[in-house]
One Martini backbone bead per residue (centre of mass of N, CA, C, O) as a GRO file, in nm:
protein
  536
    1UNK     BB    1   0.222  -0.064   0.945
    2UNK     BB    2   0.173  -0.288   1.171
    3UNK     BB    3  -0.127  -0.303   1.395
    4UNK     BB    4  -0.343  -0.378   1.666
    5UNK     BB    5  -0.352  -0.712   1.707
    6UNK     BB    6  -0.383  -1.021   1.755
    7UNK     BB    7  -0.128  -1.258   1.761
    8UNK     BB    8  -0.328  -1.509   1.644
    9UNK     BB    9  -0.377  -1.416   1.377
   10UNK     BB   10  -0.403  -1.437   1.058
   11UNK     BB   11  -0.133  -1.330   0.909
   12UNK     BB   12   0.070  -1.194   1.094
   13UNK     BB   13   0.282  -0.919   1.037
   14UNK     BB   14   0.444  -0.939   1.322
   15UNK     BB   15   0.597  -1.221   1.235
   16UNK     BB   16   0.778  -1.076   1.048
   17UNK     BB   17   1.111  -1.100   0.928
   18UNK     BB   18   1.302  -0.835   0.761
   19UNK     BB   19   1.533  -0.753   0.912
   20UNK     BB   20   1.763  -0.528   0.905
   21UNK     BB   21   1.820  -0.216   0.899
   22UNK     BB   22   1.933   0.044   0.747
   23UNK     BB   23   2.081   0.323   0.701
   24UNK     BB   24   1.999   0.622   0.754
   25UNK     BB   25   1.883   0.933   0.625
   26UNK     BB   26   2.025   1.241   0.709
   27UNK     BB   27   1.866   1.541   0.739
   28UNK     BB   28   1.859   1.863   0.736
   29UNK     BB   29   1.673   2.134   0.927
   30UNK     BB   30   1.852   2.360   0.962
   31UNK     BB   31   1.995   2.636   1.110
   32UNK     BB   32   1.834   2.879   1.077
   33UNK     BB   33   1.517   2.977   1.102
   34UNK     BB   34   1.481   3.026   0.793
   35UNK     BB   35   1.599   2.744   0.711
   36UNK     BB   36   1.382   2.578   0.870
   37UNK     BB   37   1.143   2.689   0.712
   38UNK     BB   38   1.240   2.608   0.424
   39UNK     BB   39   1.248   2.307   0.487
   40UNK     BB   40   0.944   2.278   0.539
   41UNK     BB   41   0.848   2.382   0.266
   42UNK     BB   42   0.997   2.165   0.101
   43UNK     BB   43   0.849   1.920   0.218
   44UNK     BB   44   0.557   2.014   0.141
   45UNK     BB   45   0.608   2.048  -0.169
   46UNK     BB   46   0.838   1.795  -0.243
   47UNK     BB   47   0.917   1.619  -0.034
   48UNK     BB   48   1.157   1.438   0.145
   49UNK     BB   49   1.329   1.288  -0.100
   50UNK     BB   50   1.375   1.595  -0.272
   51UNK     BB   51   1.469   1.751   0.003
   52UNK     BB   52   1.770   1.957   0.083
   53UNK     BB   53   1.924   2.082   0.348
   54UNK     BB   54   2.230   2.188   0.368
   55UNK     BB   55   2.445   2.142   0.148
   56UNK     BB   56   2.771   1.996   0.043
   57UNK     BB   57   3.123   2.048  -0.020
   58UNK     BB   58   3.450   1.919  -0.084
   59UNK     BB   59   3.692   2.172   0.054
   60UNK     BB   60   3.914   2.042   0.205
   61UNK     BB   61   4.221   2.018   0.384
   62UNK     BB   62   4.329   1.716   0.384
   63UNK     BB   63   4.044   1.623   0.513
   64UNK     BB   64   4.002   1.878   0.684
   65UNK     BB   65   3.739   1.983   0.823
   66UNK     BB   66   3.494   2.147   0.651
   67UNK     BB   67   3.251   2.193   0.446
   68UNK     BB   68   3.092   2.358   0.186
   69UNK     BB   69   2.831   2.537   0.117
   70UNK     BB   70   2.603   2.511  -0.148
   71UNK     BB   71   2.307   2.538  -0.008
   72UNK     BB   72   1.991   2.571   0.155
   73UNK     BB   73   1.823   2.434  -0.097
   74UNK     BB   74   1.781   2.109  -0.252
   75UNK     BB   75   1.615   2.018  -0.549
   76UNK     BB   76   1.525   1.679  -0.676
   77UNK     BB   77   1.327   1.604  -0.981
   78UNK     BB   78   1.405   1.463  -1.227
   79UNK     BB   79   1.494   1.729  -1.439
   80UNK     BB   80   1.492   1.894  -1.168
   81UNK     BB   81   1.672   2.186  -1.025
   82UNK     BB   82   1.669   2.350  -0.706
   83UNK     BB   83   1.811   2.665  -0.594
   84UNK     BB   84   1.855   2.783  -0.271
   85UNK     BB   85   1.892   3.115  -0.131
   86UNK     BB   86   1.930   3.236   0.209
   87UNK     BB   87   1.842   3.567   0.342
   88UNK     BB   88   1.871   3.754   0.650
   89UNK     BB   89   1.830   4.117   0.637
   90UNK     BB   90   1.843   4.387   0.790
   91UNK     BB   91   1.741   4.697   0.791
   92UNK     BB   92   1.895   4.970   0.754
   93UNK     BB   93   1.984   5.241   0.908
   94UNK     BB   94   1.845   5.544   0.842
   95UNK     BB   95   1.740   5.808   0.598
   96UNK     BB   96   1.877   5.666   0.341
   97UNK     BB   97   1.709   5.470   0.130
   98UNK     BB   98   1.906   5.412  -0.103
   99UNK     BB   99   2.143   5.316   0.068
  100UNK     BB  100   1.990   5.088   0.213
  101UNK     BB  101   1.924   4.931  -0.042
  102UNK     BB  102   2.207   4.869  -0.138
  103UNK     BB  103   2.296   4.717   0.119
  104UNK     BB  104   2.075   4.504   0.115
  105UNK     BB  105   2.094   4.392  -0.174
  106UNK     BB  106   2.402   4.286  -0.158
  107UNK     BB  107   2.337   4.086   0.085
  108UNK     BB  108   2.049   3.947   0.004
  109UNK     BB  109   2.109   3.903  -0.327
  110UNK     BB  110   2.398   3.909  -0.448
  111UNK     BB  111   2.509   3.675  -0.266
  112UNK     BB  112   2.297   3.465  -0.363
  113UNK     BB  113   2.374   3.464  -0.660
  114UNK     BB  114   2.665   3.367  -0.611
  115UNK     BB  115   2.579   3.095  -0.488
  116UNK     BB  116   2.418   2.985  -0.730
  117UNK     BB  117   2.658   2.986  -0.930
  118UNK     BB  118   2.838   2.795  -0.771
  119UNK     BB  119   2.631   2.554  -0.772
  120UNK     BB  120   2.618   2.524  -1.077
  121UNK     BB  121   2.913   2.460  -1.128
  122UNK     BB  122   2.941   2.215  -0.945
  123UNK     BB  123   2.719   2.041  -1.076
  124UNK     BB  124   2.856   2.036  -1.364
  125UNK     BB  125   3.138   1.899  -1.246
  126UNK     BB  126   3.027   1.760  -0.946
  127UNK     BB  127   2.753   1.561  -0.904
  128UNK     BB  128   2.906   1.331  -0.703
  129UNK     BB  129   2.996   1.591  -0.468
  130UNK     BB  130   2.742   1.566  -0.260
  131UNK     BB  131   2.632   1.659   0.070
  132UNK     BB  132   2.456   1.642   0.394
  133UNK     BB  133   2.723   1.701   0.543
  134UNK     BB  134   2.994   1.873   0.678
  135UNK     BB  135   3.195   1.617   0.662
  136UNK     BB  136   3.142   1.446   0.407
  137UNK     BB  137   2.994   1.128   0.454
  138UNK     BB  138   2.702   1.195   0.305
  139UNK     BB  139   2.574   1.137   0.037
  140UNK     BB  140   2.373   1.202  -0.212
  141UNK     BB  141   2.118   0.976  -0.284
  142UNK     BB  142   2.082   1.117  -0.550
  143UNK     BB  143   2.063   1.152  -0.890
  144UNK     BB  144   2.139   1.356  -1.126
  145UNK     BB  145   2.058   1.481  -1.399
  146UNK     BB  146   2.143   1.493  -1.696
  147UNK     BB  147   2.269   1.755  -1.869
  148UNK     BB  148   2.071   1.733  -2.126
  149UNK     BB  149   1.804   1.746  -1.907
  150UNK     BB  150   1.872   1.975  -1.721
  151UNK     BB  151   1.676   2.187  -1.496
  152UNK     BB  152   1.747   2.500  -1.385
  153UNK     BB  153   1.671   2.671  -1.060
  154UNK     BB  154   1.680   2.998  -0.919
  155UNK     BB  155   1.642   3.099  -0.560
  156UNK     BB  156   1.582   3.384  -0.384
  157UNK     BB  157   1.577   3.455  -0.030
  158UNK     BB  158   1.474   3.780   0.072
  159UNK     BB  159   1.494   3.900   0.400
  160UNK     BB  160   1.393   4.215   0.591
  161UNK     BB  161   1.208   4.441   0.391
  162UNK     BB  162   0.903   4.448   0.438
  163UNK     BB  163   0.839   4.694   0.627
  164UNK     BB  164   0.991   4.908   0.449
  165UNK     BB  165   0.813   4.861   0.201
  166UNK     BB  166   0.536   4.925   0.315
  167UNK     BB  167   0.613   5.219   0.399
  168UNK     BB  168   0.689   5.328   0.122
  169UNK     BB  169   0.397   5.266  -0.022
  170UNK     BB  170   0.139   5.248   0.188
  171UNK     BB  171   0.101   4.951   0.079
  172UNK     BB  172   0.036   4.637   0.095
  173UNK     BB  173   0.257   4.336   0.176
  174UNK     BB  174   0.582   4.388   0.109
  175UNK     BB  175   0.642   4.362  -0.196
  176UNK     BB  176   0.830   4.355  -0.464
  177UNK     BB  177   0.876   4.515  -0.740
  178UNK     BB  178   0.836   4.443  -1.094
  179UNK     BB  179   1.107   4.559  -1.334
  180UNK     BB  180   1.271   4.456  -1.622
  181UNK     BB  181   1.438   4.715  -1.696
  182UNK     BB  182   1.599   4.622  -1.458
  183UNK     BB  183   1.958   4.556  -1.459
  184UNK     BB  184   2.163   4.435  -1.248
  185UNK     BB  185   2.352   4.697  -1.138
  186UNK     BB  186   2.101   4.897  -1.138
  187UNK     BB  187   2.007   4.820  -0.841
  188UNK     BB  188   2.301   4.963  -0.687
  189UNK     BB  189   2.537   5.155  -0.844
  190UNK     BB  190   2.367   5.421  -0.856
  191UNK     BB  191   2.163   5.718  -0.820
  192UNK     BB  192   1.903   5.560  -0.985
  193UNK     BB  193   1.785   5.394  -0.778
  194UNK     BB  194   1.505   5.172  -0.687
  195UNK     BB  195   1.344   5.108  -0.428
  196UNK     BB  196   1.177   4.803  -0.421
  197UNK     BB  197   1.297   4.720  -0.721
  198UNK     BB  198   1.273   4.459  -0.959
  199UNK     BB  199   1.432   4.262  -1.205
  200UNK     BB  200   1.714   4.151  -1.363
  201UNK     BB  201   1.978   4.036  -1.172
  202UNK     BB  202   2.111   3.829  -1.423
  203UNK     BB  203   2.100   3.868  -1.760
  204UNK     BB  204   2.372   3.673  -1.853
  205UNK     BB  205   2.212   3.447  -1.713
  206UNK     BB  206   2.045   3.251  -1.562
  207UNK     BB  207   1.753   3.275  -1.408
  208UNK     BB  208   1.658   3.463  -1.114
  209UNK     BB  209   1.463   3.437  -0.838
  210UNK     BB  210   1.264   3.653  -0.615
  211UNK     BB  211   1.190   3.613  -0.267
  212UNK     BB  212   0.999   3.741   0.000
  213UNK     BB  213   0.831   3.791   0.287
  214UNK     BB  214   0.549   3.770   0.120
  215UNK     BB  215   0.612   3.544  -0.132
  216UNK     BB  216   0.708   3.273  -0.029
  217UNK     BB  217   0.433   3.156   0.068
  218UNK     BB  218   0.271   3.191  -0.187
  219UNK     BB  219   0.431   3.020  -0.387
  220UNK     BB  220   0.446   2.754  -0.206
  221UNK     BB  221   0.128   2.727  -0.183
  222UNK     BB  222   0.035   2.736  -0.487
  223UNK     BB  223   0.309   2.556  -0.565
  224UNK     BB  224   0.296   2.222  -0.416
  225UNK     BB  225   0.483   2.122  -0.665
  226UNK     BB  226   0.720   2.056  -0.885
  227UNK     BB  227   0.546   2.124  -1.146
  228UNK     BB  228   0.407   2.377  -1.065
  229UNK     BB  229   0.659   2.548  -1.009
  230UNK     BB  230   0.830   2.513  -1.267
  231UNK     BB  231   0.617   2.619  -1.457
  232UNK     BB  232   0.601   2.898  -1.342
  233UNK     BB  233   0.908   2.980  -1.365
  234UNK     BB  234   0.923   2.942  -1.677
  235UNK     BB  235   0.697   3.150  -1.752
  236UNK     BB  236   0.812   3.391  -1.610
  237UNK     BB  237   1.085   3.408  -1.754
  238UNK     BB  238   0.968   3.439  -2.043
  239UNK     BB  239   0.823   3.704  -1.985
  240UNK     BB  240   1.068   3.883  -1.892
  241UNK     BB  241   1.263   3.813  -2.145
  242UNK     BB  242   1.060   3.926  -2.371
  243UNK     BB  243   0.925   4.216  -2.274
  244UNK     BB  244   0.605   4.188  -2.179
  245UNK     BB  245   0.678   4.311  -1.901
  246UNK     BB  246   0.647   4.607  -1.734
  247UNK     BB  247   0.469   4.552  -1.453
  248UNK     BB  248   0.462   4.446  -1.103
  249UNK     BB  249   0.344   4.488  -0.775
  250UNK     BB  250   0.410   4.172  -0.750
  251UNK     BB  251   0.438   3.833  -0.727
  252UNK     BB  252   0.134   3.790  -0.649
  253UNK     BB  253   0.024   3.897  -0.930
  254UNK     BB  254   0.151   3.684  -1.109
  255UNK     BB  255   0.021   3.440  -0.977
  256UNK     BB  256  -0.277   3.517  -1.034
  257UNK     BB  257  -0.264   3.551  -1.345
  258UNK     BB  258  -0.165   3.259  -1.398
  259UNK     BB  259  -0.410   3.108  -1.264
  260UNK     BB  260  -0.641   3.264  -1.453
  261UNK     BB  261  -0.470   3.152  -1.703
  262UNK     BB  262  -0.496   2.997  -2.032
  263UNK     BB  263  -0.378   2.825  -2.286
  264UNK     BB  264  -0.442   2.641  -2.573
  265UNK     BB  265  -0.302   2.381  -2.408
  266UNK     BB  266  -0.411   2.404  -2.097
  267UNK     BB  267  -0.217   2.609  -1.963
  268UNK     BB  268  -0.070   2.796  -1.752
  269UNK     BB  269  -0.047   3.154  -1.825
  270UNK     BB  270   0.077   3.456  -1.995
  271UNK     BB  271  -0.185   3.599  -2.130
  272UNK     BB  272  -0.439   3.708  -2.264
  273UNK     BB  273  -0.753   3.757  -2.144
  274UNK     BB  274  -0.857   3.527  -2.374
  275UNK     BB  275  -0.590   3.320  -2.392
  276UNK     BB  276  -0.408   3.430  -2.586
  277UNK     BB  277  -0.120   3.504  -2.724
  278UNK     BB  278   0.126   3.717  -2.714
  279UNK     BB  279   0.204   3.965  -2.907
  280UNK     BB  280   0.414   4.198  -3.035
  281UNK     BB  281   0.203   4.442  -2.907
  282UNK     BB  282   0.201   4.290  -2.619
  283UNK     BB  283   0.131   4.381  -2.274
  284UNK     BB  284   0.206   4.371  -1.922
  285UNK     BB  285   0.020   4.528  -1.643
  286UNK     BB  286   0.028   4.488  -1.273
  287UNK     BB  287  -0.161   4.564  -1.043
  288UNK     BB  288  -0.310   4.596  -0.759
  289UNK     BB  289  -0.541   4.292  -0.684
  290UNK     BB  290  -0.527   4.011  -0.810
  291UNK     BB  291  -0.490   3.838  -0.552
  292UNK     BB  292  -0.731   3.943  -0.391
  293UNK     BB  293  -0.939   3.846  -0.610
  294UNK     BB  294  -0.872   3.546  -0.590
  295UNK     BB  295  -0.930   3.489  -0.291
  296UNK     BB  296  -1.250   3.586  -0.329
  297UNK     BB  297  -1.315   3.365  -0.507
  298UNK     BB  298  -1.514   3.087  -0.555
  299UNK     BB  299  -1.333   2.909  -0.725
  300UNK     BB  300  -1.086   2.908  -0.535
  301UNK     BB  301  -1.232   2.786  -0.289
  302UNK     BB  302  -1.310   2.526  -0.436
  303UNK     BB  303  -1.029   2.429  -0.509
  304UNK     BB  304  -0.920   2.403  -0.219
  305UNK     BB  305  -1.131   2.202  -0.129
  306UNK     BB  306  -1.073   1.986  -0.346
  307UNK     BB  307  -0.755   1.949  -0.278
  308UNK     BB  308  -0.764   1.778  -0.023
  309UNK     BB  309  -0.755   1.495  -0.182
  310UNK     BB  310  -0.462   1.518  -0.290
  311UNK     BB  311  -0.304   1.439  -0.021
  312UNK     BB  312  -0.324   1.133  -0.052
  313UNK     BB  313  -0.095   1.116  -0.246
  314UNK     BB  314   0.125   1.224  -0.060
  315UNK     BB  315   0.093   1.003   0.161
  316UNK     BB  316   0.160   0.772  -0.023
  317UNK     BB  317   0.444   0.854  -0.086
  318UNK     BB  318   0.538   0.881   0.226
  319UNK     BB  319   0.507   0.569   0.282
  320UNK     BB  320   0.777   0.525   0.118
  321UNK     BB  321   0.993   0.751   0.193
  322UNK     BB  322   1.013   0.706   0.499
  323UNK     BB  323   1.148   0.420   0.464
  324UNK     BB  324   1.385   0.497   0.285
  325UNK     BB  325   1.517   0.695   0.496
  326UNK     BB  326   1.510   0.482   0.737
  327UNK     BB  327   1.579   0.181   0.612
  328UNK     BB  328   1.274   0.002   0.593
  329UNK     BB  329   1.269  -0.111   0.326
  330UNK     BB  330   1.121  -0.367   0.132
  331UNK     BB  331   1.303  -0.619  -0.036
  332UNK     BB  332   1.303  -0.845  -0.251
  333UNK     BB  333   1.423  -1.128  -0.333
  334UNK     BB  334   1.726  -1.047  -0.525
  335UNK     BB  335   1.734  -0.753  -0.441
  336UNK     BB  336   1.849  -0.428  -0.423
  337UNK     BB  337   1.957  -0.155  -0.201
  338UNK     BB  338   1.898   0.137  -0.395
  339UNK     BB  339   1.776   0.444  -0.368
  340UNK     BB  340   1.807   0.555  -0.658
  341UNK     BB  341   1.636   0.331  -0.774
  342UNK     BB  342   1.380   0.352  -0.607
  343UNK     BB  343   1.319   0.652  -0.685
  344UNK     BB  344   1.220   0.611  -0.980
  345UNK     BB  345   0.938   0.506  -0.914
  346UNK     BB  346   0.823   0.739  -0.710
  347UNK     BB  347   0.870   0.986  -0.896
  348UNK     BB  348   0.608   0.969  -1.079
  349UNK     BB  349   0.432   1.064  -0.842
  350UNK     BB  350   0.585   1.350  -0.790
  351UNK     BB  351   0.515   1.460  -1.099
  352UNK     BB  352   0.241   1.520  -1.012
  353UNK     BB  353   0.014   1.747  -1.016
  354UNK     BB  354  -0.220   1.877  -0.814
  355UNK     BB  355  -0.479   1.817  -0.986
  356UNK     BB  356  -0.417   1.519  -1.042
  357UNK     BB  357  -0.404   1.436  -0.742
  358UNK     BB  358  -0.698   1.471  -0.694
  359UNK     BB  359  -0.805   1.262  -0.889
  360UNK     BB  360  -0.643   1.032  -0.762
  361UNK     BB  361  -0.743   1.060  -0.471
  362UNK     BB  362  -1.046   1.007  -0.530
  363UNK     BB  363  -1.005   0.723  -0.659
  364UNK     BB  364  -0.873   0.592  -0.406
  365UNK     BB  365  -1.099   0.642  -0.203
  366UNK     BB  366  -1.306   0.479  -0.368
  367UNK     BB  367  -1.144   0.211  -0.373
  368UNK     BB  368  -1.139   0.168  -0.066
  369UNK     BB  369  -1.446   0.145  -0.043
  370UNK     BB  370  -1.495  -0.089  -0.252
  371UNK     BB  371  -1.284  -0.296  -0.133
  372UNK     BB  372  -1.454  -0.401   0.109
  373UNK     BB  373  -1.640  -0.599  -0.099
  374UNK     BB  374  -1.359  -0.724  -0.202
  375UNK     BB  375  -1.084  -0.922  -0.236
  376UNK     BB  376  -1.048  -0.766  -0.527
  377UNK     BB  377  -0.930  -0.435  -0.627
  378UNK     BB  378  -0.928  -0.230  -0.933
  379UNK     BB  379  -0.773   0.091  -1.036
  380UNK     BB  380  -0.747   0.262  -1.321
  381UNK     BB  381  -0.510   0.551  -1.423
  382UNK     BB  382  -0.531   0.693  -1.707
  383UNK     BB  383  -0.458   0.911  -1.937
  384UNK     BB  384  -0.584   1.170  -2.081
  385UNK     BB  385  -0.609   1.351  -2.382
  386UNK     BB  386  -0.500   1.634  -2.225
  387UNK     BB  387  -0.255   1.536  -2.108
  388UNK     BB  388   0.079   1.575  -2.094
  389UNK     BB  389   0.120   1.292  -1.976
  390UNK     BB  390   0.129   0.990  -2.187
  391UNK     BB  391   0.349   0.771  -2.031
  392UNK     BB  392   0.183   0.747  -1.750
  393UNK     BB  393   0.052   0.494  -1.548
  394UNK     BB  394  -0.204   0.405  -1.302
  395UNK     BB  395  -0.262   0.180  -1.010
  396UNK     BB  396  -0.508   0.039  -0.778
  397UNK     BB  397  -0.481  -0.211  -0.512
  398UNK     BB  398  -0.685  -0.441  -0.337
  399UNK     BB  399  -0.601  -0.705  -0.078
  400UNK     BB  400  -0.708  -0.948   0.094
  401UNK     BB  401  -0.662  -1.106   0.384
  402UNK     BB  402  -0.663  -1.403   0.482
  403UNK     BB  403  -0.840  -1.588   0.729
  404UNK     BB  404  -0.635  -1.802   0.667
  405UNK     BB  405  -0.351  -1.981   0.707
  406UNK     BB  406  -0.057  -1.939   0.566
  407UNK     BB  407   0.237  -2.097   0.520
  408UNK     BB  408   0.381  -1.789   0.490
  409UNK     BB  409   0.193  -1.583   0.565
  410UNK     BB  410   0.230  -1.252   0.519
  411UNK     BB  411   0.459  -1.291   0.312
  412UNK     BB  412   0.290  -1.444   0.108
  413UNK     BB  413   0.082  -1.228   0.057
  414UNK     BB  414   0.290  -1.015  -0.058
  415UNK     BB  415   0.384  -1.191  -0.294
  416UNK     BB  416   0.108  -1.214  -0.434
  417UNK     BB  417   0.067  -0.911  -0.472
  418UNK     BB  418   0.314  -0.857  -0.647
  419UNK     BB  419   0.226  -1.034  -0.873
  420UNK     BB  420  -0.032  -0.887  -0.940
  421UNK     BB  421   0.098  -0.613  -0.998
  422UNK     BB  422   0.263  -0.706  -1.239
  423UNK     BB  423   0.034  -0.814  -1.412
  424UNK     BB  424  -0.132  -0.558  -1.432
  425UNK     BB  425   0.089  -0.377  -1.546
  426UNK     BB  426   0.123  -0.530  -1.812
  427UNK     BB  427  -0.174  -0.519  -1.902
  428UNK     BB  428  -0.186  -0.207  -1.917
  429UNK     BB  429   0.052  -0.179  -2.119
  430UNK     BB  430  -0.074  -0.336  -2.342
  431UNK     BB  431  -0.348  -0.185  -2.371
  432UNK     BB  432  -0.158   0.090  -2.351
  433UNK     BB  433   0.059   0.180  -2.606
  434UNK     BB  434   0.146   0.481  -2.513
  435UNK     BB  435   0.298   0.373  -2.293
  436UNK     BB  436   0.599   0.331  -2.087
  437UNK     BB  437   0.445   0.313  -1.805
  438UNK     BB  438   0.362   0.143  -1.480
  439UNK     BB  439   0.203   0.220  -1.175
  440UNK     BB  440   0.180   0.018  -0.881
  441UNK     BB  441  -0.057  -0.006  -0.599
  442UNK     BB  442  -0.062  -0.196  -0.282
  443UNK     BB  443  -0.326  -0.304  -0.050
  444UNK     BB  444  -0.545  -0.299   0.192
  445UNK     BB  445  -0.834  -0.288   0.298
  446UNK     BB  446  -0.991  -0.099   0.533
  447UNK     BB  447  -1.099  -0.342   0.706
  448UNK     BB  448  -0.827  -0.486   0.730
  449UNK     BB  449  -0.651  -0.267   0.848
  450UNK     BB  450  -0.807  -0.232   1.109
  451UNK     BB  451  -0.740  -0.544   1.204
  452UNK     BB  452  -0.409  -0.587   1.071
  453UNK     BB  453  -0.320  -0.372   0.916
  454UNK     BB  454  -0.061  -0.222   0.692
  455UNK     BB  455   0.062  -0.215   0.355
  456UNK     BB  456   0.291  -0.130   0.086
  457UNK     BB  457   0.313  -0.151  -0.273
  458UNK     BB  458   0.557  -0.104  -0.541
  459UNK     BB  459   0.539  -0.069  -0.903
  460UNK     BB  460   0.752  -0.073  -1.203
  461UNK     BB  461   0.674  -0.084  -1.560
  462UNK     BB  462   0.890  -0.175  -1.846
  463UNK     BB  463   0.887  -0.227  -2.208
  464UNK     BB  464   1.106  -0.285  -2.476
  465UNK     BB  465   0.989  -0.590  -2.559
  466UNK     BB  466   0.741  -0.782  -2.719
  467UNK     BB  467   0.758  -1.095  -2.679
  468UNK     BB  468   0.627  -1.399  -2.731
  469UNK     BB  469   0.686  -1.494  -2.442
  470UNK     BB  470   0.571  -1.256  -2.286
  471UNK     BB  471   0.278  -1.278  -2.410
  472UNK     BB  472   0.219  -1.567  -2.315
  473UNK     BB  473   0.268  -1.534  -2.015
  474UNK     BB  474   0.059  -1.312  -1.974
  475UNK     BB  475  -0.182  -1.465  -2.070
  476UNK     BB  476  -0.161  -1.692  -1.847
  477UNK     BB  477  -0.182  -1.504  -1.602
  478UNK     BB  478  -0.454  -1.372  -1.658
  479UNK     BB  479  -0.620  -1.641  -1.654
  480UNK     BB  480  -0.524  -1.742  -1.366
  481UNK     BB  481  -0.602  -1.442  -1.224
  482UNK     BB  482  -0.846  -1.286  -1.353
  483UNK     BB  483  -0.748  -1.069  -1.581
  484UNK     BB  484  -0.947  -0.904  -1.788
  485UNK     BB  485  -1.213  -1.023  -1.810
  486UNK     BB  486  -1.479  -1.079  -1.979
  487UNK     BB  487  -1.724  -0.886  -1.804
  488UNK     BB  488  -1.514  -0.784  -1.548
  489UNK     BB  489  -1.426  -0.524  -1.719
  490UNK     BB  490  -1.398  -0.167  -1.670
  491UNK     BB  491  -1.424   0.161  -1.809
  492UNK     BB  492  -1.349   0.491  -1.673
  493UNK     BB  493  -1.382   0.822  -1.658
  494UNK     BB  494  -1.159   1.059  -1.525
  495UNK     BB  495  -1.289   1.361  -1.395
  496UNK     BB  496  -1.244   1.729  -1.396
  497UNK     BB  497  -1.204   2.048  -1.212
  498UNK     BB  498  -0.995   2.278  -1.101
  499UNK     BB  499  -1.253   2.487  -1.116
  500UNK     BB  500  -1.528   2.449  -0.979
  501UNK     BB  501  -1.832   2.503  -1.050
  502UNK     BB  502  -2.083   2.733  -0.991
  503UNK     BB  503  -2.379   2.627  -0.859
  504UNK     BB  504  -2.719   2.683  -0.895
  505UNK     BB  505  -2.973   2.651  -0.704
  506UNK     BB  506  -3.285   2.601  -0.698
  507UNK     BB  507  -3.563   2.762  -0.636
  508UNK     BB  508  -3.761   2.743  -0.337
  509UNK     BB  509  -4.034   2.697  -0.183
  510UNK     BB  510  -4.193   2.770   0.086
  511UNK     BB  511  -4.319   2.548   0.326
  512UNK     BB  512  -4.514   2.748   0.487
  513UNK     BB  513  -4.725   2.772   0.226
  514UNK     BB  514  -4.786   2.472   0.253
  515UNK     BB  515  -4.936   2.201   0.260
  516UNK     BB  516  -4.913   1.897   0.402
  517UNK     BB  517  -4.927   1.745   0.127
  518UNK     BB  518  -4.715   1.912  -0.017
  519UNK     BB  519  -4.481   1.861   0.184
  520UNK     BB  520  -4.478   1.548   0.145
  521UNK     BB  521  -4.423   1.562  -0.162
  522UNK     BB  522  -4.157   1.712  -0.144
  523UNK     BB  523  -4.003   1.508   0.041
  524UNK     BB  524  -4.025   1.270  -0.157
  525UNK     BB  525  -3.869   1.405  -0.391
  526UNK     BB  526  -3.605   1.442  -0.237
  527UNK     BB  527  -3.555   1.138  -0.192
  528UNK     BB  528  -3.549   1.054  -0.486
  529UNK     BB  529  -3.305   1.237  -0.569
  530UNK     BB  530  -3.099   1.116  -0.379
  531UNK     BB  531  -3.117   0.822  -0.480
  532UNK     BB  532  -3.037   0.925  -0.787
  533UNK     BB  533  -2.798   1.159  -0.732
  534UNK     BB  534  -2.914   1.424  -0.693
  535UNK     BB  535  -2.883   1.739  -0.624
  536UNK     BB  536  -2.960   1.969  -0.342
   0.00000   0.00000   0.00000
């Protein structure tokens, strides 16, 4: 949004009348305290356009009364649908621990599994009849993925047993033990139940994950993007149902082992210690300590520090989604405002995992700095040879607002910027034939934004057929707009390391024992190295 500049400046964005805003999309913030907390976690991990707390289905009688709750949190992004069912059940009183476990399990876990199964059935039969409000007047704004591509994930959030669990084991963080040998009714039905131990809660249906007081935050913190979380859930499900996991002291130990190991395809996975795939006679048994070890490792701390720049990407996404939800998105003349259509473009940004968001965030920060010195600056961000998604490319462009008044003012500036974005997107798509689509983001340089405010434009371009007319038109536009001119365009590899290496600085002699001449020489050498970009 434009802000904070004199009213008479050239191309003042505050003078543009974009017309009335559309009706906002009002999402629930959750009812109970635990639902409210889950909703906040959902927004943080999946961002606000794809995370919906307390969704409803229309099962009213004759159109009267309220709808029935579908689930406590519904996440929809790309092909993935995550159904959360949240229950906070206090630990039953009394000295019979097995009886208390049975009662707590049936209320906290079994009832949530039933809710997830009901939600799955409704989504399969009536995907267009899901609402954001209890009165069923505001439909879910996004389309669910088609059935043939839909990947469903069920997550039970079972709270209330943490303290009792910690007391029972006398150690740990209060997380439930995972033992896949325990299946279905064996969790609660007979006298041989084992309190605070979970296996496969519904073995004859799609897998359901259970997070508890201790592990909800851990899982949502470590996998805070849709692709990072769903990749972990899928690999965990495969591990448990393959029979390769004997026992894990808690969900946090699975999280740590997964984060510490990569398979031959370069993906995090539950592999053998050397990274090779588990064989026929290979099994995993994870005692307490894996997650504690991960948190103490220097590589993990460096990863978390490096990940700070990845949230630039999240903020950029939300600069678009905030307006989409508020109904203030600006749509070019001739186009219609349908939020499910607009979501398709921004979705490709949301499907980027955390590590790649860091790479993209660093590239954008660098482009914003470099863009200060050029009227127009463009940074292409094409997928590297080892990336899983080879079909989507991104680019980021800054375009300075002219210091002289345009006939159409700031609106004309944005029209020119959108035209440039489209041309660059087509040019990148033509140059990189493996891509299916290119997503382009345009904004003002940092110095312009400070003086005149800023806005962002997003474009997604896909080409089904490169016709001779389209190719000629693109060639003419590239020449007219000086795009990809020979000698004025360079490509650089954007690389990184998810776990930055711990580099040992060379040991230096104490300057206290050097002569004045030696100390001056040492200082001069240090200045030379800094100027040359060498690390100190």
